[in-house]
N, C-alpha and C positions, 0 to 999 in steps of 0.2 A: 457475414462477418458473424464472428461468434460473441456472444454477451459474455462478458468476463467478470468475476467476483473480486471484489477488493476491498481488504480489512486494513483499517487504520488502526494502529495500537499505540497506546500510551499507558503512563504509571495506571492513572484510574479509570482511563477511558471517556474522559469527559472533554477536557482542555484541549492540550496539542494535537491529538488524535482527530478531534474536531475541524480545528485549523487547519489541519493538513489534507482534511476530506474536502474543505471548501476550496483551497488552492487548486486540488486535484482535480476537482469538478470543473473548473475553469478548463485547465490544461486538454482534459478529454472533450469537453466541450469543442475546444478550439481544434481537435485532431478529429473530431467528428465519430468518436467511439462511445459507445452504449456500455454502461459498465451498472453493476449493483455495487452500491458502496455501503460499508457500516464501519460504525466504530467502536472500540471495545477497550477494556483494560487488558494487561500483559498476560495475566494468567487465563483469561477466558479466550485468548486468540488460538492457543493450542488446541484446544477442541473444537473449532468453527473452521470448517473446509472452505477455502480459497484459493484463489490462481495467484494472486499478489497480495502482500502482505506490506504496508507501507509505515515507517515507524522512524523516530530519530536516532540516530547514530549512536547515543547513548545508551542505548536497549540493546545493543550487539551482543555485549557480553551474555545478557540474559537470554536471549534468543539461542545461542550457542549451547545452552544447557538442554533445551525443549528439542523434542523430536518432533521435527516439522516435516511433513510429507515432502518428498523429493520433487513432485511437481508444483510445490508451492513456491513461488520467488520471492525473496526478502528483498525490499528496496531500503535502504538506509540513506535516510536525509541529514546533513548538516544544518541546513536551514528548512525548518517544514514547511514553511511557507512561501519557499520562494519556487514561484511557477516557472523560473529557466532551469533550475535544477532538478524539479519534477519532469518536466518534459524531457530533458537530456536521460535522465535514468529510467524512466518510465517507456520511451518510445521503443526501443531496442526490445524490450520484454514484452509490449503489447504485439508488437512483428513476429516474435518467436511463440506467441500463445497463439498467433491467427485471429487477433482482435484488432489488427490494423494493415 
């Protein structure tokens, strides 16, 4: 299986992105998926290559203004620490990318 790069993004790259990263780490461990995880602010996210970007729903309008590579999948979360929501949204993406 392919090791995947996941980028967690919030306004400052510190608080909510790190909280989402910790919850996603638990989900990935549960699914048996290896991934490289990193968290950054929204302006840095554009220049960092990743397979998946995970961010809060309230950043959707900002991401729509950026030119994100087509091979990068963006997952928007309503609740950034909900492991159930993360698992529901990330599982099909991991399958599509060959990581699960």
